[in-house]
MITOR-614223 format. One record per residue: residue number from 1; x, y, z of N, C-alpha, C, O in turn. Coordinates in pm, whole numbers, plus 50000, padded with zeros to 5 digits. Atoms other than C-alpha are relative to their C-alpha. Layout:
# residues N
- loke nu nv nw cau cav caw cu cv cw ou ov ow
- NUM X Y Z X Y Z X Y Z X Y Z .
...
***
This chain:
# residues 193
- loke nu nv nw cau cav caw cu cv cw ou ov ow
- 1 50038 50003 50142 65957 92523 08686 49941 50136 49963 49873 50200 50043 .
- 2 50055 49876 50048 65868 92824 08482 49965 49987 49849 50020 49904 49776 .
- 3 50038 49997 50142 65703 92898 08148 50067 50129 49944 50048 50239 49994 .
- 4 49934 49889 50072 65912 93116 07917 49933 50017 49863 49888 49920 49801 .
- 5 50066 49972 50133 65774 93282 07604 50082 50100 49925 50125 50201 49980 .
- 6 49919 49914 50091 65957 93438 07311 49940 49998 49862 49876 49900 49825 .
- 7 50018 50017 50144 65899 93526 06950 50095 49888 49956 50207 49879 50005 .
- 8 49919 50115 50038 66031 93216 06776 50148 50041 49971 50241 49977 50022 .
- 9 49868 49959 50041 66330 93400 06628 50085 50053 50112 50207 50059 50098 .
- 10 49926 49947 49888 66427 93547 06966 50023 49901 50115 50081 49936 50218 .
- 11 49975 50104 49900 66430 93220 07162 50149 49977 50011 50216 49956 49910 .
- 12 49851 50023 49984 66783 93177 07311 50038 49866 49936 49966 49767 49943 .
- 13 49952 50111 50078 66985 92934 07106 50010 49871 50084 49980 49763 50033 .
- 14 49990 50117 49919 67045 92696 07399 49862 49935 50023 49852 49813 50030 .
- 15 50138 50051 49985 66667 92659 07447 49951 49944 49868 49889 49837 49864 .
- 16 50043 50043 50136 66602 92629 07072 50065 49865 49966 50003 49781 49902 .
- 17 49932 50128 50028 66858 92348 07052 49923 49888 50070 49901 49782 50010 .
- 18 50074 50102 49926 66667 92153 07319 49865 49977 49938 49822 49862 49928 .
- 19 50129 50014 50062 66333 92220 07153 50017 49921 49871 49939 49829 49845 .
- 20 49978 50072 50124 66468 92102 06820 50021 49851 50026 49967 49766 49955 .
- 21 49972 50139 49965 66596 91783 06985 49869 49927 50040 49848 49811 50002 .
- 22 50128 50060 49959 66249 91718 07142 49917 49975 49876 49855 49870 49863 .
- 23 50082 50018 50124 66082 91773 06804 50054 49888 49911 49978 49819 49843 .
- 24 49945 50107 50080 66325 91538 06635 49967 49864 50059 49951 49766 49986 .
- 25 50041 50124 49937 66239 91270 06892 49853 49969 49963 49820 49854 49934 .
- 26 50142 50017 50031 65866 91319 06825 49975 49977 49850 49899 49888 49813 .
- 27 50024 50003 50143 65879 91373 06449 50135 49999 49927 50177 50103 49876 .
- 28 49866 50003 50062 66214 91256 06307 49997 50053 49854 49907 50023 49776 .
- 29 49981 49953 50139 66333 91434 05992 50061 49889 49918 50131 49802 49970 .
- 30 49930 50096 50086 66437 91232 05694 50152 50010 50021 50203 50117 50051 .
- 31 49858 50002 49977 66802 91129 05722 50072 50114 49924 50049 50135 49805 .
- 32 49928 49892 50058 67032 91423 05661 49924 50128 49978 49979 50221 49919 .
- 33 50083 49877 50026 66750 91681 05658 49963 50076 50121 49868 50153 50118 .
- 34 50028 49923 49881 66758 91815 06009 50037 50143 49979 50149 50175 49939 .
- 35 49976 49856 50022 66724 92190 05993 50098 50053 50104 50099 50005 50217 .
- 36 49909 49944 49902 66996 92397 06158 49923 50068 50111 49811 50113 50091 .
- 37 50073 49954 49878 66907 92517 06508 49941 50139 49984 49831 50164 50034 .
- 38 50055 49865 50013 66862 92883 06411 49895 50020 49895 49834 50126 49886 .
- 39 50102 49985 50109 66633 92812 06115 49861 50008 50056 49830 49937 50152 .
- 40 50136 49992 49954 66271 92913 06160 49924 49870 49971 49943 49807 49868 .
- 41 50083 50120 50012 66026 92626 06212 49870 50038 49925 49815 49956 49853 .
- 42 50129 49955 50050 65721 92827 06103 50014 50119 49903 50117 50186 49898 .
- 43 50010 49884 50084 65622 93085 05847 49997 50124 50087 49909 50135 50172 .
- 44 49998 49877 49918 65713 93427 05998 49870 50079 49991 49836 50153 50083 .
- 45 50128 49925 50014 65380 93565 05862 49899 49955 50106 49803 50027 50134 .
- 46 50094 50054 49897 65204 93349 06130 50038 50048 50136 49980 50004 50235 .
- 47 49954 49940 49870 65386 93546 06405 50027 49890 50110 49969 49897 50218 .
- 48 49985 50109 49906 65514 93227 06581 50057 50050 50137 50154 50125 50144 .
- 49 49957 49973 49860 65551 93258 06960 50026 49868 50066 49937 49785 50082 .
- 50 49961 50126 49933 65743 92981 07132 49975 50010 50152 50008 50109 50217 .
- 51 50028 50010 49855 65631 92877 07480 50071 49872 50049 50056 49764 49992 .
- 52 49919 50110 49951 65862 92657 07688 49977 49981 50148 49977 50078 50223 .
- 53 50001 50031 49857 65819 92483 08023 50141 49950 50034 50186 49846 49987 .
- 54 49861 50024 49969 66166 92488 08173 50022 49981 50146 49965 50052 50228 .
- 55 49961 50029 49863 66312 92340 08491 50149 49994 50010 50214 49904 49955 .
- 56 49853 49990 49984 66662 92440 08587 50076 49989 49867 50173 49914 49854 .
- 57 49932 49994 50131 66759 92512 08227 49959 49889 49905 49998 49895 49789 .
- 58 50039 50113 50088 66603 92189 08086 49858 50025 49949 49767 50053 50027 .
- 59 50135 49984 50057 66309 92221 07845 49924 49866 50019 49968 49761 49972 .
- 60 50082 50118 49974 66039 91976 07959 49891 49986 49900 49851 49875 49867 .
- 61 50106 49997 50101 65773 92077 07710 50010 50129 49921 50063 50229 49970 .
- 62 49992 49883 50087 65739 92320 07421 49885 49995 49905 49829 49890 49874 .
- 63 50102 49984 50103 65485 92454 07174 50020 50132 49937 50097 50215 49987 .
- 64 50001 49872 50068 65436 92737 06933 49858 50042 49983 49773 49959 49950 .
- 65 50129 49938 50028 65135 92968 06909 50017 50075 49867 50102 50163 49854 .
- 66 50002 49933 50130 65067 93076 06551 49871 50082 49991 49771 50047 50054 .
- 67 50124 49917 50010 64815 93346 06455 49995 50068 49864 50096 50094 49798 .
- 68 50032 49930 50124 64653 93512 06157 49855 50038 50000 49780 49999 50089 .
- 69 50141 49968 50015 64325 93658 06043 49941 49908 49893 50004 49876 49792 .
- 70 50074 50083 50099 64068 93442 05865 49865 50057 49976 49818 50140 50054 .
- 71 50138 49968 50029 63732 93491 05707 49920 49868 50015 49959 49763 49965 .
- 72 50088 50117 49985 63453 93253 05806 49857 50046 50015 49829 50136 50093 .
- 73 50137 49971 49992 63080 93266 05753 49971 50150 49987 49882 50201 50055 .
- 74 50024 49861 50024 63100 93625 05630 50062 50096 50101 50030 50215 50096 .
- 75 49941 49914 49899 63307 93762 05923 50149 49974 50004 50196 49868 49960 .
- 76 49856 50013 49984 63675 93820 05996 50032 49979 50148 49971 50039 50236 .
- 77 49961 50029 49864 63844 93683 06303 50153 49991 50012 50221 49941 49923 .
- 78 49858 50022 49967 64190 93702 06464 50003 49864 50072 49940 49842 50175 .
- 79 50000 50141 49955 64269 93335 06519 50144 49960 50041 50243 49999 49978 .
- 80 49869 50060 49960 64549 93156 06706 49985 49849 50001 49875 49795 50010 .
- 81 49997 50143 49997 64647 92796 06700 50126 49945 50062 50228 50013 50067 .
- 82 49882 50067 49940 64884 92551 06867 50068 49915 49893 50004 49852 49810 .
- 83 49920 50078 50092 65165 92389 06674 50117 49939 50074 50161 49991 50177 .
- 84 49882 50066 49950 65450 92151 06746 50002 49982 50155 50102 50010 50221 .
- 85 50009 50026 49854 65332 92062 07100 50074 49870 50029 50044 49765 49972 .
- 86 49918 50117 49971 65584 91825 07247 50047 50001 50147 50075 50107 50203 .
- 87 49949 50017 49865 65691 91693 07589 50111 49896 49996 50105 49799 49922 .
- 88 49889 50098 49991 66015 91516 07677 49944 49863 50030 49854 49849 50112 .
- 89 50053 50134 49987 65959 91144 07652 50006 49950 50146 49912 49885 50192 .
- 90 49985 50052 49864 66087 91073 08006 49920 50082 50100 49919 50049 50219 .
- 91 50082 49920 49909 65857 91342 08152 49851 50005 49963 49776 50087 50016 .
- 92 50136 50011 50042 65530 91249 07981 49911 49943 50112 49956 49861 50193 .
- 93 50094 50053 49900 65221 91182 08196 50009 50072 50135 49945 50030 50231 .
- 94 49990 49925 49874 65319 91436 08465 49927 50131 49996 49937 50208 50092 .
- 95 50076 49878 50009 65097 91718 08346 50070 50119 49938 50013 50229 49931 .
- 96 49920 49886 50056 65370 91930 08182 49936 50050 49872 49923 50171 49853 .
- 97 50063 49954 50127 65202 91934 07838 49871 50071 50028 49844 50175 49969 .
- 98 50130 49938 49970 64861 92012 07986 50021 50142 50057 49951 50236 50020 .
- 99 49969 49869 49943 65011 92299 08189 50037 50100 49892 49990 50214 49893 .
- 100 49955 49912 50104 65178 92445 07884 49886 50036 49897 49877 50149 49850 .
- 101 50111 49981 50090 64872 92402 07661 49900 50096 50064 49847 50183 49995 .
- 102 50091 49905 49929 64655 92580 07925 50059 50140 49998 49987 50239 49977 .
- 103 49937 49863 50004 64910 92866 07941 49991 50063 49863 49974 50185 49851 .
- 104 50013 49949 50134 64899 92897 07563 49862 50057 49978 49848 50162 49914 .
- 105 50139 49951 50009 64521 92937 07582 49992 50138 50061 49935 50229 50002 .
- 106 50005 49871 49927 64564 93221 07836 50079 50107 49922 50045 50225 49924 .
- 107 49920 49907 50081 64828 93375 07610 49915 50055 49885 49919 50175 49855 .
- 108 50089 49954 50113 64580 93388 07319 49894 50095 50051 49861 50192 49983 .
- 109 50095 49907 49941 64327 93552 07545 50060 50133 50026 50002 50236 49993 .
- 110 49928 49874 49971 64579 93811 07660 50036 50076 49875 50043 50199 49877 .
- 111 49971 49937 50127 64669 93879 07297 49878 50052 49933 49888 50109 49824 .
- 112 50130 49953 50049 64300 93961 07241 49967 49939 49864 49915 50007 49775 .
- 113 50044 50066 50121 64254 93703 06971 49853 49969 50017 49804 49957 50129 .
- 114 50143 50033 49992 63892 93625 06883 49978 49856 50041 49885 49827 50116 .
- 115 50015 50139 49967 63937 93250 06908 50127 49924 49968 50216 49973 49898 .
- 116 49893 50092 50030 64177 92959 06902 49945 49878 49931 49840 49827 49971 .
- 117 50040 50121 50078 64150 92669 06652 50125 49920 49969 50229 49977 49935 .
- 118 49887 50088 50037 64378 92371 06595 49949 49856 49994 49839 49825 50040 .
- 119 50033 50145 49999 64376 91997 06534 50102 49926 50080 50215 49971 50099 .
- 120 49905 50088 49932 64532 91720 06729 49967 49856 49963 49859 49828 49911 .
- 121 50025 50141 50022 64568 91346 06698 49890 49956 50098 49893 49994 50214 .
- 122 50117 50039 49922 64248 91186 06830 50040 49947 50142 49973 49983 50239 .
- 123 49963 50052 49866 64427 91000 07121 50037 50114 50102 50035 50091 50223 .
- 124 49959 49889 49913 64539 91344 07260 49884 50094 50034 49902 50189 50111 .
- 125 50115 49914 49977 64191 91500 07262 49974 50028 50150 49952 50143 50188 .
- 126 50034 49981 49857 64133 91446 07637 50104 50094 50068 50067 50173 50156 .
- 127 49899 49910 49942 64465 91623 07723 49960 50145 49974 49961 50227 50066 .
- 128 50034 49863 50037 64357 91935 07540 49870 50043 50073 49862 50156 50121 .
- 129 50121 49963 49929 64008 91927 07691 50027 50028 50148 49966 50119 50205 .
- 130 49966 49974 49859 64157 91905 08042 50074 50135 50016 50080 50190 50126 .
- 131 49929 49871 49996 64356 92220 07957 49908 50118 49962 49953 50233 49949 .
- 132 50096 49891 50027 64039 92415 07876 49949 50014 49857 49866 50101 49829 .
- 133 50047 49990 50141 63989 92356 07503 49879 49915 49985 49856 49824 50065 .
- 134 50123 50069 50028 63664 92228 07356 50009 49931 49861 50066 49985 49766 .
- 135 50011 50067 50126 63604 91974 07083 49894 50070 49918 49786 50101 49970 .
- 136 50094 49936 50089 63432 92133 06786 49943 49891 49906 50009 49850 49811 .
- 137 50056 50116 50073 63197 91861 06646 49986 50032 49854 49931 50136 49815 .
- 138 50013 49987 50144 63221 91813 06273 50078 50110 49935 50060 50135 49816 .
- 139 49921 49889 50057 63464 92102 06225 50125 49943 49932 50197 49861 49989 .
- 140 49879 50038 50078 63732 92051 05959 50077 50128 49971 50020 50226 49924 .
- 141 49915 49888 50036 64026 92291 05922 50060 49967 49861 50103 49855 49834 .
- 142 49939 50011 50131 64146 92350 05567 50130 50074 50002 50133 50197 50004 .
- 143 49869 49942 49996 64517 92406 05573 50060 50012 49860 49988 50006 49760 .
- 144 49932 49984 50125 64775 92451 05302 49974 50142 49946 49972 50240 50020 .
- 145 50032 49880 50071 64696 92718 05043 49879 49974 49913 49848 49857 49888 .
- 146 50123 50018 50079 64381 92775 04830 50022 49909 49876 49934 49832 49840 .
- 147 49978 50077 50119 64541 92616 04522 50049 49858 50031 50056 49774 49942 .
- 148 49956 50128 49957 64670 92318 04722 49952 49975 50144 50033 49972 50237 .
- 149 50054 50009 49863 64434 92265 05022 50046 49871 50068 50077 49769 50006 .
- 150 49958 50113 49916 64523 92035 05306 49895 49983 50115 49915 50035 50225 .
- 151 50108 50011 49900 64202 91936 05493 50033 49904 50113 50101 49804 50092 .
- 152 49975 50080 49884 64213 91789 05840 49921 49867 50001 49943 49782 50087 .
- 153 50080 50126 50009 63963 91515 05736 50048 49915 49880 49974 49829 49832 .
- 154 49949 50077 50111 64183 91378 05456 50014 49852 50044 50036 49824 50161 .
- 155 49991 50141 49965 64192 90995 05438 50127 49958 50068 50237 49997 50027 .
- 156 49887 50042 49924 64418 90830 05689 50057 50101 50097 50163 50078 50156 .
- 157 49955 49887 49916 64455 91155 05886 49905 50011 50120 49811 50089 50113 .
- 158 50094 50010 49888 64286 91085 06222 50013 50117 50099 50074 50102 50205 .
- 159 49991 49877 49925 64252 91439 06362 49861 50040 50054 49757 50005 49999 .
- 160 50118 49940 49945 63999 91614 06581 50031 50151 50012 50145 50189 50037 .
- 161 49983 49853 49991 63946 91994 06583 49958 50047 50137 49851 50009 50186 .
- 162 50034 49942 49873 63955 92182 06910 50008 50150 49990 50072 50204 49900 .
- 163 49997 49856 50003 63900 92545 06988 49945 50064 50129 49908 49995 50224 .
- 164 50067 49925 49895 63776 92812 07221 49973 50137 49944 50039 50183 49851 .
- 165 50052 49872 50054 63596 93142 07169 50025 50107 50109 49968 50104 50218 .
- 166 49953 49902 49896 63753 93438 07347 49920 50131 50000 49875 50177 50105 .
- 167 50068 49873 50009 63587 93757 07218 49850 49982 50010 49798 49873 49989 .
- 168 50150 50007 49992 63219 93836 07267 49945 49968 49864 49851 49889 49854 .
- 169 50049 50032 50136 63169 93830 06890 50019 49856 49965 49930 49791 49911 .
- 170 49974 50143 50032 63336 93492 06855 49908 49909 50079 49859 49810 50025 .
- 171 50089 50081 49917 63129 93350 07145 49860 50003 49937 49793 49900 49933 .
- 172 50134 49985 50066 62812 93483 06968 49993 49918 49875 49888 49864 49842 .
- 173 49995 50068 50131 62920 93322 06640 50049 49857 50008 50077 49795 49905 .
- 174 49937 50133 49982 63045 92991 06785 49936 49891 49920 50006 49803 49870 .
- 175 50069 50106 50074 62781 92777 06616 50033 49998 49850 50015 49897 49782 .
- 176 49956 49994 50144 62905 92895 06275 50129 49917 49977 50166 49891 49863 .
- 177 49877 50076 50014 63223 92696 06348 49972 49848 50020 50059 49767 49993 .
- 178 50034 50137 49981 63045 92370 06433 49951 49941 49869 49882 50007 49792 .
- 179 50039 50066 50125 62995 92117 06150 50028 50086 49879 49944 50099 49790 .
- 180 49967 49917 50114 63177 92346 05912 50143 49977 49957 50223 49918 50030 .
- 181 49864 50004 50052 63486 92367 05699 50059 50140 50009 50010 50233 49945 .
- 182 49940 49870 49971 63711 92651 05816 50124 50013 49917 50218 49934 49931 .
- 183 49887 49977 50087 63950 92790 05558 50110 50076 50075 50116 50198 50077 .
- 184 49888 49945 49921 64259 92840 05772 50113 50050 49911 50161 50162 49927 .
- 185 49896 49972 50098 64516 92835 05492 50126 50066 50064 50159 50180 50031 .
- 186 49877 49940 49942 64834 92890 05703 50122 49999 49908 50225 50057 49942 .
- 187 49888 49992 50097 65057 92833 05401 50059 49862 49975 50010 49759 50023 .
- 188 49933 50127 50041 65290 92573 05256 50099 49947 50104 50129 49827 50101 .
- 189 49904 50044 49899 65535 92557 05549 49926 49925 50110 49965 49814 50146 .
- 190 50073 50057 49883 65283 92483 05827 49890 49907 49965 49851 49826 50048 .
- 191 50109 50084 50043 65009 92315 05627 49878 50013 50096 49785 50087 50067 .
- 192 50095 49977 49888 64796 92280 05946 50082 50037 50123 50189 49981 50145 .
- 193 49917 49970 49881 64913 92439 06265 49962 49913 50112 50020 49923 50220 .
***
């Protein structure tokens, strides 16, 4: 098994086809609306980086790391987040997702981002914590765009915010992210990453 990483648009088509199929299993598109394999999944301005756990040419798990700069509590930060994390249904529970999520965290550190922030469905919280991420109590990410915000605490949307603080400045400012509303605004394509 190996972890492969590519800019989203440079991911080989045979791997992208498998990733799209996994994503369709997890989050089916409306009938007749499946995007073509080469179409971007994310806003290119978020610099999507695809990470794939592959065994003998078969994609077992996949995710994308998105990144941008944000302002929060009077400071600017280079932030990364996880998106479209998926594991093949017949390979779940074997640690593949955890391994890939932990590798994504290390990738964000290597890219010298200040911190990582993202939301997940509450039942998946323990998986991310085992991969090195921390729950941020009371933290709400505001996605979408300023004129059409998409908060992670919207009714019927059972999400928890996770993160980690990589740079010395981010570690020093970590409490500014607890019990706060963070204006992520990744755009209209990704809403929340």
